[in-house]
C-alpha positions in Angstrom: -0.2 -0.1 0.0 1.0 3.6 -0.7 0.2 6.8 0.9 -1.8 9.2 -0.7 0.1 12.4 -0.4 3.9 10.4 -1.2 5.7 12.8 -3.1 3.9 16.1 -2.0 6.8 18.6 -0.2 5.3 20.7 2.3 7.5 23.6 3.7 6.3 24.7 7.0 7.4 27.4 8.8 4.2 27.3 11.4 4.3 26.8 15.0 2.5 25.8 18.3 -0.7 24.6 17.2 -3.2 25.4 14.3 -0.4 24.9 11.2 1.6 21.9 13.2 -1.8 20.1 13.4 -2.7 20.8 10.1 1.0 19.7 9.0 1.1 16.8 10.8 -2.3 15.5 9.3 0.1 16.0 6.1 3.0 14.0 7.2 0.8 11.0 8.3 -1.1 11.2 4.6 2.6 10.8 3.1 3.8 14.2 2.5 7.2 15.2 3.0 6.9 17.6 5.4 10.2 19.9 6.1 9.4 22.0 9.6 11.2 25.5 9.5 12.1 26.2 13.0 13.6 29.5 14.5 16.7 29.8 16.6 14.6 29.8 19.7 12.4 27.0 18.7 9.0 26.1 18.7 7.2 27.6 22.0 5.7 24.0 22.4 9.1 22.4 22.8 8.8 24.0 26.4 5.4 22.4 27.0 5.2 19.2 28.6 6.8 16.0 29.8 10.3 15.9 28.0 12.1 13.0 27.0 15.6 13.4 25.6 14.8 17.1 25.6 11.8 16.7 23.8 8.4 17.7 25.1 5.0 16.1 25.2 3.4 19.0 23.2 6.0 18.9 20.3 6.0 15.3 19.9 2.2 15.0 19.6 1.9 17.6 17.0 5.5 17.2 14.8 6.5 13.2 14.7 7.0 12.5 11.4 8.3 15.8 10.2 11.9 17.3 8.9 13.3 19.6 11.2 15.4 22.3 9.3 16.4 25.2 11.9 16.9 28.7 9.9 17.2 32.0 11.2 15.1 34.3 8.9 16.7 37.5 9.7 20.2 36.4 8.6 21.1 38.0 5.3 20.7 35.2 2.8 18.2 33.2 4.4 15.3 34.4 2.2 17.4 33.2 -0.8 17.7 29.7 0.8 13.8 29.5 1.5 12.7 30.9 -2.0 15.0 28.1 -3.5 13.5 25.8 -1.3 10.0 26.9 -2.1 10.5 26.7 -5.8 10.7 23.1 -5.2 8.0 22.8 -3.0 4.5 22.1 -3.5 2.9 23.4 -0.1 4.2 26.4 2.1 2.4 27.1 5.3 2.6 29.7 8.1 1.0 30.8 10.8 2.3 33.9 11.4 0.5 37.2 12.1 -0.3 38.8 8.2 2.7 40.6 7.1 4.9 38.6 9.1 6.2 36.7 6.2 6.2 39.5 3.9 8.5 41.3 6.3 11.1 38.7 5.6 10.6 38.6 1.8 8.5 35.5 1.8 5.4 36.7 1.6 2.4 35.3 -1.0 3.6 37.6 -4.0 7.3 36.4 -3.1 7.1 33.2 -3.3 4.5 32.6 -6.0 7.0 34.5 -8.3 9.3 32.0 -7.8 7.2 28.9 -8.1 3.8 29.5 -10.2 2.0 26.3 -9.2 3.0 26.9 -4.9 0.0 26.2 -3.1 0.6 28.6 0.1 -1.7 28.2 3.4 -1.9 30.8 5.8 -3.6 30.8 9.3 -4.4 33.7 11.3 -6.3 34.7 14.1 -8.4 37.4 12.4 -7.3 36.8 8.6 -5.2 38.3 6.3 -7.4 41.3 5.8 -10.1 42.9 8.2 -9.7 45.6 10.8 -8.7 43.0 13.5 -5.8 41.2 10.8 -2.9 42.9 13.3 -4.5 41.1 16.7 -2.4 38.6 18.5 -4.6 35.5 19.1 -4.4 31.8 20.5 -7.4 29.6 20.3 -8.8 30.7 23.9 -8.9 34.4 22.5 -11.1 33.0 19.9 -13.3 30.7 22.1 -14.4 34.1 23.8 -14.7 36.3 20.9 -17.3 33.8 19.1 -19.3 33.6 22.4 -18.6 30.2 22.7 -17.5 30.8 26.4 -20.1 32.6 27.3 -22.9 30.3 26.0 -21.0 27.3 27.9 -21.2 29.7 31.0 -25.2 30.5 30.4 -26.0 27.0 29.8 -24.1 25.5 32.3 -25.3 28.1 34.8 -21.8 29.1 36.2 -20.6 32.0 37.5 -18.3 33.5 35.1 -17.1 31.8 31.7 -13.9 29.8 31.6 -11.9 28.4 28.8 -12.3 24.9 27.4 -9.6 22.2 28.4 -8.6 22.0 24.6 -7.5 24.6 22.0 -10.7 23.9 19.6 -10.1 26.8 17.8 -6.7 25.6 16.4 -7.7 22.1 15.5 -10.8 23.0 13.7 -9.0 26.1 12.0 -6.0 23.1 11.2 -8.5 20.8 9.5 -10.3 23.4 7.3 -7.1 24.5 6.4 -6.0 20.8 5.2 -9.1 21.0 3.1 -8.4 24.3 1.6 -4.9 23.5 1.1 -6.2 19.7 -0.7 -8.9 21.6 -2.8 -5.9 24.2 -4.3 -3.1 21.6 -4.2 -5.9 19.8 -6.3 -6.5 22.6 -8.6 -2.6 23.6 -9.2 -2.1 20.0 -10.6 -4.6 20.3 -12.8 -4.3 23.9 -13.8 -1.0 24.7 -12.5 -1.7 27.6 -11.4 -1.1 27.9 -7.2 -2.9 29.8 -4.8 -3.0 31.4 -1.1 -5.7 30.3 1.0 -6.1 32.3 3.9 -8.0 31.0 6.6 -8.8 32.5 9.8 -9.4 30.9 12.9 -12.2 33.5 13.4 -14.1 32.1 10.2 -13.4 28.9 11.0 -15.0 28.8 14.6 -18.3 30.6 13.1 -18.4 28.5 10.3 -18.2 25.1 12.4 -20.4 26.1 15.0 -23.7 23.8 14.7 -25.4 26.6 17.3 -24.9 29.8 15.2 -28.1 29.2 14.0 -30.2 30.1 17.7 -28.4 33.0 17.8 -29.1 34.1 14.1 -32.9 33.0 14.7 -32.8 35.2 18.0 -33.8 31.4 19.5 -32.7 31.2 23.3 -30.4 27.9 23.9 -31.4 26.1 27.2 -28.4 23.2 26.9 -25.0 22.8 25.7 -25.3 19.5 24.1 -25.5 16.1 26.1 -26.8 16.0 29.5 -24.7 14.1 32.4 -27.0 12.5 35.1 -26.4 10.7 38.0 -26.4 7.0 37.5 -25.5 3.8 39.2 -21.7 3.0 38.4 -21.0 6.6 37.6 -22.3 9.5 35.5 -23.6 8.6 32.4 -24.7 11.2 29.7 -27.6 11.6 27.0 -27.0 13.1 24.0 -29.4 14.4 21.2 -32.2 16.3 21.3 -34.0 16.3 24.6 -37.6 16.3 22.9 -36.5 13.4 21.6 -35.5 12.1 24.7 -38.8 12.6 26.0 -40.8 11.2 23.2 -38.8 8.3 23.6 -38.9 7.5 27.1 -42.8 8.4 27.5 -43.7 6.4 24.8 -41.2 3.1 25.6 -40.5 3.4 29.2 -44.1 4.8 30.5 -42.6 8.0 31.9 -45.4 10.3 33.0 -45.7 14.2 31.8 -45.5 16.3 35.0 -45.8 19.5 33.6 -48.8 21.3 34.4 -51.4 22.7 31.0 -50.0 25.9 29.8 -46.5 25.6 31.1 -44.3 27.6 29.6 -40.8 25.9 27.6 -38.5 26.7 30.8 -40.7 25.0 33.2 -41.4 21.9 30.9 -37.8 21.4 30.1 -36.9 21.4 33.9 -39.9 19.1 34.9 -39.4 16.8 32.2 -35.3 16.6 32.6 -36.1 15.7 37.0 -38.6 13.2 35.5 -35.7 11.3 33.5 -33.1 12.0 36.1 -35.1 10.2 38.2 -35.7 7.2 36.0 -32.1 6.7 35.3 -31.6 6.8 38.8 -34.3 4.0 39.4 -31.8 1.1 37.5 -30.5 -0.9 40.3 -27.3 -1.6 38.6 -25.6 0.3 35.1 -25.9 -3.0 33.0 -29.2 -2.7 33.1 -29.7 0.8 32.5 -27.3 0.7 29.6 -29.3 -2.4 27.9 -32.4 0.0 28.3 -31.0 3.1 26.8 -30.0 0.6 24.1 -33.2 -1.4 23.5 -34.8 2.1 23.0 -31.8 3.2 20.8 -30.6 6.2 22.9 -27.4 7.8 22.8 -25.5 7.6 25.8 -21.9 7.7 27.3 -19.7 7.5 30.0 -17.9 10.1 31.5 -14.2 8.6 31.6 -11.8 10.2 34.1 -9.3 11.8 31.3 -6.3 10.8 33.6 -7.6 6.6 32.7 -9.5 7.3 29.7 -6.6 5.5 27.1 -6.6 2.6 29.6 -10.4 2.4 30.1 -12.4 3.4 26.8 -13.1 0.3 24.7 -12.4 1.9 21.1 -9.3 2.7 22.0 -7.1 -0.3 21.3 -9.7 -1.8 18.7 -9.5 1.3 16.5 -5.6 1.8 17.2 -6.5 5.3 18.7 -2.2 5.7 20.3 0.5 4.5 18.4 4.2 4.7 19.5 7.5 6.5 17.9 11.0 6.8 19.0 11.4 8.9 22.0 15.0 9.4 21.2 16.5 8.2 24.4 16.3 4.3 23.7 12.7 3.6 24.1 9.4 4.2 22.7 6.6 7.3 23.2 2.8 6.6 23.3 1.0 9.5 20.5 -2.3 9.6 19.4 -2.4 8.1 16.0 -4.0 9.4 12.6 -8.1 8.7 12.6 -7.8 7.9 8.7 -8.2 4.2 7.6 -8.6 3.6 3.4 -9.4 0.7 1.5 -6.0 0.5 -0.3 -3.9 3.2 1.2 -1.8 3.4 4.2 -1.5 6.6 6.7 0.2 7.2 9.8 3.3 8.3 12.0 6.6 8.0 9.9 9.0 8.7 12.4 9.4 10.5 15.6 9.7 14.3 16.7 12.7 16.0 15.3 15.9 17.7 17.5 16.1 21.5 16.1 17.8 21.5 12.7 18.3 17.8 13.2 17.8 17.6 9.1 19.5 20.6 8.4 21.5 18.5 6.2 19.4 15.6 4.5 16.7 18.1 3.6 18.8 20.5 1.9 20.4 17.9 -0.1 17.1 16.1 -1.2 15.5 19.2 -2.0 18.1 21.5 -3.3 20.8 19.3 -4.2 23.0 21.6 -1.9 26.3 20.8 -1.7 28.8 20.6 1.5 30.4 23.5 0.6 26.9 25.6 0.4 26.1 23.8 3.8 28.9 25.3 5.6 28.5 28.6 4.3 25.5 28.7 5.9 26.5 27.7 8.9 28.8 29.9 9.1 26.8 32.6 8.1 24.3 32.2 11.2 21.2 30.9 9.0 21.6 27.4 10.0 21.4 26.5 13.4 21.4 22.7 15.2 20.7 21.4 18.6 23.8 19.8 20.0 21.6 16.6 21.0 20.9 16.5 17.0 22.5 13.2 15.7 25.3 13.9 12.8 
């Protein structure tokens, strides 16, 4: 079996999460991703447990990529990157708008040396618009799109608080990959490249399946699944609450407690209370689960995040995890690609790299660079490398 993106060359200037998440997908699908890392390193190298000096966060998002460390501020760095862009199919970056252009590596600069190039630019508020220059991370976008206030309102909490995952980054990375692959398909057919502008603010609003409530001025009474007390621990029911009541009142005989003429909030509260009492009435979890399956209601366990990889039933069966070289003589677990193809391979194809580990081999592979040229780039301070990186 082959990898579907085998032969695609990706020059990746991105860092932290949205961009590296997207380029990890491309790498898992077979692309040759060369990460251009700044002298100070990707900031995620400091986040999480370190093994051989490489953090868990960096490992998660950057396995399988080659790493070239470049000081873009040095004279000559721009010319080297243009040479690489001339050989690339894709360039990715998630700096603030204008930063790449300040290095002489903006869309106009790079497309001039490679008309077929596809360039993906990820930013908080887009390449154009009144907020283009704002700094942004996922939590900022979570607040700006109303998600955090909605969570506060529907959960009855005292104040908004952020989510324990970077949804805006990963959603934007996914949308970035979709836009990039569409543009790459067009470039391969027509010979004309594209600049793909993906803003986190756009990606989150588009991906918000609750947006219609606000646009139609309908009050949201819950934020999705309902967590209830149950034998054996909390259980979640998901889906429309009206459907829960419809099913359980007809198939489990639940009586409607609401008085005639009750307003919507009263009806929801009282019916939810009857359902909760019904859930608690079971003597054991097995009989409760059997009943929910019998009436075809979607339910879920509320796993402890500290043990979920050992307890969740599909983790092993669906190969949710894989392991890579930890660069210290052992193995390290990372999440595995979700893509499963009938006649193609996908997945991690190498460990996380040390900073600048692939300076020589990547430049030789892509550019046919000579030892003399590589030595000159080192002498000029354009190329740098971790001391721990193998020769």
